[in-house]
C-alpha positions, 0 to 999 in steps of 0.5 A: 499500499505504501508503494502505491501511495508513493508511486501516485505522488510521484506521478502526480509530482512528475505531471505538475513538473512537466506542466509547469515547464511546459506552461512557462515555456509557452508563456515565454514564447508569447509576447506581451505581459506574461509574468502571471503565466511564468509565475504559475508555471514556476509554481507548478514546477516547484510543487512538482519537484517537491512532490517528487522529493516527497514521493521518494521520502514516502517510498523509504517510509519517512513519516515526516513526509505525510503532513506535506503530502496531505497538505499539497493534496488538499489544494487541488480539490477546490481548483478541480471543483472550479474547473468542473463548474467552468466546464473543463472536465478534462482538467477537473477529473484527473485532478480530483482522481489523483488527489482523492486517491492520495488522500484516500490511501493515507485514510486507509487503516494500513497506512495509518498504522504504518505511520503511527508506529514510526 
């Protein structure tokens, strides 16, 4: 179960890192004021890199990684709900599935016991 959780966090981190780099590169290729897009791309890339590090820590059984991972997976929920209400279901569904799966796995009795024992 811990392996599944760390794999989901690693997938989420890689997706955010690639999305952030792509978004930032796209913003730089356009003319005009692109500071907000650069900032959003940088934030996504940094969050993705952080999730990659936290995923490795979870895979190694480090209990300290639980808090930051839970916190970083609560933030996508309102974003996904807003995207869903705007009609962008192709953005909302993967966000809800990834973040919801990670939060669900943390709530399973097996992982609660694993992190409680350490």
